[in-house]
BAZABA-957093 format. One line per 2 residues: for each residue x, y, z of C-alpha. Coordinates in nm, 2 decimals. Layout:
REM BAZABA-957093
X:Y:Z  ... $
END
This chain:
REM BAZABA-957093
3.48:2.25:2.74  3.84:2.18:2.83 $
4.13:2.02:2.63  4.10:1.69:2.81 $
3.74:1.65:2.70  3.84:1.71:2.34 $
4.12:1.45:2.37  3.88:1.18:2.49 $
3.63:1.26:2.22  3.89:1.26:1.95 $
4.02:0.92:2.07  3.67:0.79:2.05 $
3.61:0.91:1.70  3.94:0.78:1.58 $
3.87:0.44:1.72  3.53:0.42:1.55 $
3.68:0.51:1.21  3.96:0.26:1.26 $
3.71:-0.02:1.33  3.52:0.08:1.01 $
3.84:0.05:0.81  3.92:-0.29:0.96 $
3.57:-0.42:0.87  3.61:-0.28:0.52 $
3.91:-0.50:0.47  3.75:-0.81:0.63 $
3.39:-0.84:0.51  3.26:-0.62:0.23 $
3.33:-0.82:-0.08  2.98:-0.95:-0.11 $
2.62:-0.88:0.01  2.63:-1.14:0.28 $
2.95:-0.99:0.42  2.83:-0.63:0.39 $
2.48:-0.69:0.53  2.53:-0.98:0.78 $
2.91:-1.00:0.85  2.91:-1.34:0.69 $
2.69:-1.48:0.96  2.99:-1.52:1.18 $
2.94:-1.29:1.48  3.09:-1.39:1.81 $
2.81:-1.43:2.07  2.95:-1.14:2.29 $
2.96:-0.91:1.98  2.61:-1.01:1.88 $
2.47:-0.96:2.23  2.62:-0.62:2.29 $
2.55:-0.51:1.94  2.19:-0.60:1.98 $
2.18:-0.41:2.31  2.37:-0.10:2.20 $
2.17:-0.07:1.87  1.85:-0.12:2.07 $
1.90:0.13:2.35  2.03:0.44:2.16 $
2.03:0.79:2.30  1.70:0.69:2.47 $
1.90:0.51:2.74  2.11:0.81:2.83 $
1.87:1.09:2.74  1.51:0.99:2.72 $
1.48:0.74:3.01  1.69:0.95:3.26 $
1.50:1.26:3.15  1.16:1.08:3.21 $
1.27:0.97:3.56  1.42:1.31:3.64 $
1.08:1.47:3.56  0.83:1.22:3.69 $
1.01:0.99:3.93  1.05:0.61:3.97 $
0.71:0.54:3.81  0.88:0.58:3.47 $
1.10:0.28:3.55  0.81:0.06:3.43 $
0.92:0.13:3.07  1.26:-0.02:3.15 $
1.10:-0.32:3.33  0.87:-0.39:3.03 $
1.17:-0.37:2.80  1.38:-0.61:3.00 $
1.10:-0.87:3.00  1.04:-0.82:2.63 $
1.40:-0.85:2.54  1.44:-1.18:2.73 $
1.15:-1.34:2.55  1.28:-1.21:2.22 $
1.61:-1.39:2.28  1.43:-1.70:2.40 $
1.15:-1.73:2.14  1.27:-1.55:1.82 $
1.65:-1.57:1.82  1.72:-1.94:1.78 $
1.43:-1.99:1.54  1.52:-1.69:1.32 $
1.89:-1.79:1.31  1.79:-2.13:1.19 $
1.51:-2.05:0.95  1.67:-1.76:0.77 $
1.96:-1.97:0.67  1.75:-2.27:0.57 $
1.49:-2.07:0.37  1.71:-1.94:0.09 $
1.98:-1.78:0.31  1.77:-1.47:0.35 $
1.98:-1.15:0.42  1.69:-0.93:0.52 $
1.36:-0.96:0.72  1.16:-0.90:0.40 $
1.36:-1.17:0.22  1.28:-1.42:0.50 $
0.91:-1.34:0.49  0.91:-1.38:0.11 $
1.09:-1.72:0.13  0.86:-1.83:0.42 $
0.54:-1.73:0.22  0.63:-1.77:-0.15 $
0.27:-1.71:-0.27  0.29:-1.35:-0.15 $
0.66:-1.30:-0.19  0.66:-0.98:-0.39 $
0.38:-0.81:-0.19  0.55:-0.90:0.14 $
0.89:-0.78:0.04  0.77:-0.45:-0.09 $
0.53:-0.38:0.20  0.78:-0.48:0.46 $
1.06:-0.27:0.29  0.83:0.04:0.28 $
0.75:0.01:0.65  1.11:-0.04:0.74 $
1.24:0.26:0.55  0.95:0.48:0.67 $
0.98:0.41:1.04  1.36:0.39:1.04 $
1.37:0.74:0.89  1.18:0.86:1.20 $
1.38:0.63:1.44  1.71:0.75:1.30 $
1.59:1.11:1.34  1.54:1.04:1.71 $
1.91:0.95:1.74  2.01:1.26:1.55 $
1.80:1.48:1.78  2.01:1.33:2.06 $
2.33:1.43:1.88  2.19:1.78:1.82 $
2.10:1.82:2.19  2.44:1.70:2.30 $
2.63:1.94:2.07  2.40:2.23:2.16 $
2.46:2.17:2.53  2.83:2.09:2.54 $
3.02:2.12:2.21  2.92:2.46:2.08 $
3.22:2.65:2.21  3.45:2.43:2.00 $
3.34:2.58:1.67  3.20:2.92:1.76 $
2.98:3.09:1.50  2.99:2.88:1.18 $
2.67:3.02:1.03  2.42:2.74:1.14 $
2.26:2.66:1.47  2.46:2.46:1.73 $
2.18:2.20:1.72  2.20:2.15:1.34 $
2.58:2.14:1.35  2.55:1.86:1.60 $
2.31:1.67:1.38  2.54:1.70:1.08 $
2.85:1.60:1.27  2.68:1.30:1.43 $
2.55:1.18:1.10  2.88:1.24:0.93 $
3.08:1.02:1.16  2.82:0.74:1.15 $
2.81:0.75:0.77  3.19:0.73:0.76 $
3.22:0.39:0.92  2.88:0.24:0.82 $
2.92:0.31:0.45  3.28:0.18:0.45 $
3.26:-0.12:0.68  2.90:-0.24:0.66 $
2.75:-0.48:0.91  3.08:-0.60:1.07 $
3.18:-0.24:1.13  2.84:-0.16:1.28 $
2.85:-0.47:1.51  3.21:-0.42:1.62 $
3.16:-0.05:1.70  2.84:-0.15:1.88 $
3.03:-0.39:2.10  3.29:-0.12:2.19 $
3.01:0.14:2.24  2.81:-0.10:2.45 $
3.11:-0.14:2.69  3.15:0.24:2.71 $
2.78:0.29:2.78  2.76:0.04:3.07 $
3.07:0.18:3.24  2.93:0.54:3.21 $
2.59:0.44:3.34  2.74:0.27:3.65 $
3.00:0.55:3.71  2.77:0.85:3.70 $
2.51:0.77:3.97  2.78:0.61:4.19 $
2.97:0.94:4.18  2.66:1.15:4.25 $
2.55:0.94:4.54  2.91:0.91:4.69 $
2.92:1.29:4.71  2.66:1.27:4.99 $
2.36:1.38:4.79  2.04:1.29:4.98 $
1.76:1.15:4.76  1.51:1.31:4.99 $
1.59:1.64:4.82  1.42:1.52:4.51 $
1.12:1.39:4.71  1.08:1.72:4.89 $
1.09:1.91:4.56  0.85:1.69:4.36 $
0.62:1.52:4.61  0.60:1.20:4.82 $
0.53:0.97:4.52  0.86:1.05:4.35 $
1.04:0.74:4.47  0.75:0.50:4.44 $
0.68:0.26:4.14  0.31:0.31:4.16 $
0.28:0.68:4.25  -0.02:0.82:4.06 $
-0.01:0.53:3.81  -0.33:0.44:3.64 $
-0.41:0.10:3.49  -0.38:0.24:3.14 $
-0.06:0.41:3.22  0.09:0.09:3.36 $
-0.01:-0.11:3.05  0.12:0.16:2.82 $
0.46:0.15:3.00  0.52:-0.22:3.04 $
0.40:-0.30:2.68  0.70:-0.13:2.54 $
0.85:-0.48:2.57  0.62:-0.61:2.30 $
0.81:-0.40:2.05  1.12:-0.61:2.07 $
0.97:-0.89:1.86  0.94:-0.66:1.56 $
1.26:-0.44:1.56  1.45:-0.53:1.24 $
1.78:-0.37:1.36  1.77:-0.59:1.67 $
1.65:-0.92:1.53  1.89:-0.90:1.24 $
2.17:-0.97:1.49  2.01:-1.30:1.56 $
2.05:-1.39:1.19  2.42:-1.31:1.21 $
2.52:-1.51:1.52  2.78:-1.77:1.41 $
2.58:-2.07:1.52  2.25:-2.16:1.69 $
2.44:-2.30:1.99  2.59:-1.95:2.05 $
2.24:-1.79:2.08  2.21:-1.90:2.45 $
2.55:-1.76:2.54  2.46:-1.43:2.36 $
2.13:-1.41:2.54  2.30:-1.44:2.88 $
2.55:-1.18:2.80  2.30:-0.95:2.64 $
2.05:-0.96:2.93  2.32:-0.91:3.19 $
2.43:-0.60:3.00  2.08:-0.47:2.96 $
1.99:-0.52:3.33  2.30:-0.32:3.45 $
2.25:-0.05:3.19  1.88:0.01:3.28 $
1.95:0.03:3.65  2.22:0.28:3.57 $
1.99:0.49:3.36  1.73:0.49:3.63 $
2.00:0.59:3.88  2.11:0.88:3.66 $
1.76:1.03:3.65  1.68:0.99:4.02 $
2.03:1.08:4.15  2.05:1.37:3.90 $
1.72:1.52:4.02  1.84:1.50:4.38 $
2.17:1.66:4.30  2.01:1.95:4.11 $
1.75:2.01:4.38  2.01:1.99:4.66 $
2.23:2.25:4.49  1.94:2.49:4.40 $
2.00:2.45:4.03  1.76:2.42:3.74 $
1.77:2.21:3.42  1.56:2.35:3.13 $
1.55:2.02:2.94  1.52:1.71:3.16 $
1.66:1.49:2.87  2.00:1.67:2.91 $
2.05:1.57:3.28  2.33:1.32:3.18 $
2.51:1.59:2.99  2.47:1.84:3.27 $
2.61:1.60:3.53  2.90:1.50:3.31 $
3.01:1.87:3.27  2.96:1.95:3.64 $
3.11:1.66:3.83  3.41:1.51:3.64 $
3.76:1.58:3.53  3.77:1.69:3.16 $
3.92:1.35:3.05  3.63:1.16:3.22 $
3.38:1.41:3.09  3.50:1.34:2.74 $
3.46:0.97:2.81  3.10:1.02:2.94 $
3.00:1.23:2.64  3.16:0.97:2.42 $
2.93:0.72:2.59  2.63:0.93:2.49 $
2.76:0.96:2.14  2.81:0.58:2.14 $
2.45:0.52:2.24  2.33:0.75:1.97 $
2.57:0.63:1.69  2.53:0.26:1.76 $
2.16:0.28:1.69  2.18:0.51:1.40 $
2.43:0.30:1.22  2.23:-0.02:1.27 $
1.91:0.14:1.15  2.08:0.30:0.85 $
2.22:-0.04:0.75  1.90:-0.23:0.78 $
1.70:0.04:0.59  1.96:0.04:0.32 $
1.96:-0.34:0.29  1.59:-0.33:0.23 $
1.62:-0.07:-0.04  1.90:-0.26:-0.20 $
1.77:-0.62:-0.17  1.40:-0.56:-0.18 $
1.38:-0.28:-0.44  1.69:-0.24:-0.64 $
1.77:-0.61:-0.69  1.41:-0.71:-0.70 $
1.29:-0.46:-0.97  1.57:-0.27:-1.12 $
1.88:-0.50:-1.15  1.80:-0.86:-1.08 $
2.14:-0.97:-1.20  2.34:-0.70:-1.02 $
2.69:-0.82:-0.92  2.79:-0.85:-0.56 $
3.02:-0.54:-0.58  2.74:-0.34:-0.74 $
2.49:-0.44:-0.47  2.74:-0.34:-0.20 $
2.79:0.00:-0.36  2.42:0.06:-0.40 $
2.38:-0.03:-0.03  2.63:0.25:0.06 $
2.43:0.50:-0.15  2.11:0.39:0.02 $
2.27:0.45:0.36  2.33:0.81:0.26 $
1.98:0.86:0.13  1.81:0.74:0.45 $
2.05:0.95:0.66  1.95:1.26:0.46 $
1.58:1.19:0.51  1.64:1.15:0.89 $
1.83:1.48:0.90  1.53:1.66:0.76 $
1.29:1.50:1.02  1.53:1.58:1.30 $
1.57:1.95:1.20  1.31:2.06:1.46 $
1.51:2.15:1.77  1.20:2.11:1.99 $
1.18:1.73:1.90  1.17:1.50:2.20 $
1.39:1.19:2.18  1.15:0.97:2.38 $
0.85:1.08:2.17  1.01:1.00:1.84 $
1.15:0.67:1.97  0.81:0.56:2.11 $
0.63:0.62:1.77  0.88:0.43:1.56 $
0.92:0.15:1.83  0.54:0.10:1.82 $
0.53:0.10:1.45  0.78:-0.18:1.41 $
0.65:-0.37:1.71  0.29:-0.38:1.58 $
0.38:-0.44:1.22  0.65:-0.70:1.26 $
0.61:-0.84:1.61  0.31:-1.07:1.57 $
0.42:-1.15:1.22  0.77:-1.27:1.32 $
0.65:-1.46:1.62  0.37:-1.65:1.43 $
0.58:-1.71:1.12  0.85:-1.88:1.33 $
0.61:-2.08:1.56  0.28:-2.14:1.37 $
0.29:-2.37:1.07  -0.07:-2.29:0.97 $
0.00:-1.93:0.89  -0.06:-1.82:0.53 $
0.10:-1.56:0.31  -0.23:-1.36:0.30 $
-0.24:-1.37:0.68  0.12:-1.24:0.70 $
0.04:-0.95:0.46  -0.28:-0.87:0.65 $
-0.09:-0.85:0.98  0.19:-0.64:0.84 $
-0.05:-0.38:0.70  -0.29:-0.38:0.99 $
-0.03:-0.33:1.25  0.14:-0.04:1.08 $
-0.19:0.12:0.98  -0.34:0.10:1.33 $
-0.03:0.26:1.49  -0.02:0.54:1.23 $
-0.40:0.61:1.28  -0.37:0.60:1.66 $
-0.10:0.86:1.66  -0.27:1.07:1.40 $
-0.59:1.08:1.60  -0.40:1.17:1.92 $
-0.53:0.87:2.11  -0.18:0.77:2.24 $
-0.16:1.08:2.47  0.07:1.06:2.76 $
0.12:0.70:2.87  0.20:0.74:3.23 $
-0.05:1.03:3.27  -0.33:0.80:3.19 $
-0.46:1.02:2.91  -0.42:0.77:2.63 $
-0.32:0.42:2.54  0.03:0.36:2.39 $
-0.03:0.28:2.02  0.16:-0.05:2.03 $
-0.12:-0.21:2.23  -0.40:-0.17:1.98 $
-0.16:-0.22:1.69  -0.01:-0.55:1.82 $
-0.35:-0.69:1.91  -0.51:-0.59:1.57 $
-0.22:-0.74:1.38  -0.23:-1.07:1.57 $
-0.61:-1.10:1.51  -0.57:-1.01:1.14 $
-0.30:-1.28:1.09  -0.50:-1.55:1.26 $
-0.83:-1.46:1.10  -0.70:-1.42:0.75 $
-0.49:-1.73:0.77  -0.79:-1.93:0.88 $
-1.00:-1.79:0.59  -0.73:-1.85:0.32 $
-0.59:-2.18:0.44  -0.63:-2.46:0.18 $
-0.90:-2.71:0.26  -0.76:-3.03:0.41 $
-0.84:-3.35:0.22 $
END
């Protein structure tokens, strides 16, 4: 790696830390400021923050890698996500923004559920918080795996032999920078850095495939190497494989680190503006990620090269095709994708530990300053747990993300939708759906029934989990609803 690359990366890191310090001075005096930025996010910031915290390293590593290996058929995941994100902005965003403020000014999803169903308040807060912390530890680990792979592929020569593997050093450095601005600046720092990182990501995803294709690379090289179905959306796709891919979109309704942005938009009227900005950003970014995978495979095949790990194709192209200053920018985009999600997940997990455990059971009268400091400690604890999970260098980003995404989507998705739209839902129904969704996903994964979604060998665990949770909510609510008259 050359000096210009280091300069670009150093500039990126300095900018992130500077934003963290700015946010520290602006919004960390109380819990609402630290956890929700005072509910005053500009719609553009909320939109790109939701998008950047959603996509993570999956957008630049997992999705391009899947397309590189299997072809255009993997684009169905992106299509399903786009549709799911649109309906999430349309159905959940305005209602959640309104109801969380009206029902006791809830700062976390478990708090909102407790306020919505006071008869099961404690059980809902504790159960929801346990699920959030558990799955976010896995989800955060997926981001750290991306940081480890990035460092192992591109940054190792910077430090030489320091006594630990290049992969683990990358994990520790990624976690260290994220912790620096998240612990200091809280939600506002995370949202502002997400906005900047989202801008960097979309530029990188447009730039890379454009440069590859402008160099005269023929996509037929990829087709000749992999087979005639490589550039078809339905090549070798089974019904189960199709459903398992497009139903990724169901997960959006239950992702706490995404929907918490809806709670922080400065007004309900701004939600529509944020939706339009966010969906435009997402559409361009997904097309760019698909282009990286397909064009990258064509470039590698045309030049007689090999890539050992398909999920590193973005990194390989960045190092091969661009001036060092641009390479540094592109690698910063990958770090941006990774760090934006990690920081959001750490903050949401720590907010549940602080508000739904510490202030609920240990220190009910804790001061605002004490709560903010406890939140910072909890950020550190969740990060350490994620580092342990990510320590396996053979971990696959897409696999870890898919498990955590399904867990949240099944546990919280039906619960959030119905709690916002169905007045006849009961607290017992809410608790039943929360537990059923998480349990079915965990059992499905443990039994190995999820298999390979596009290979048709198994059903993506979000499908049975989402359906089972929805049925549980409706059935238990009907059984426990007070008799009319």
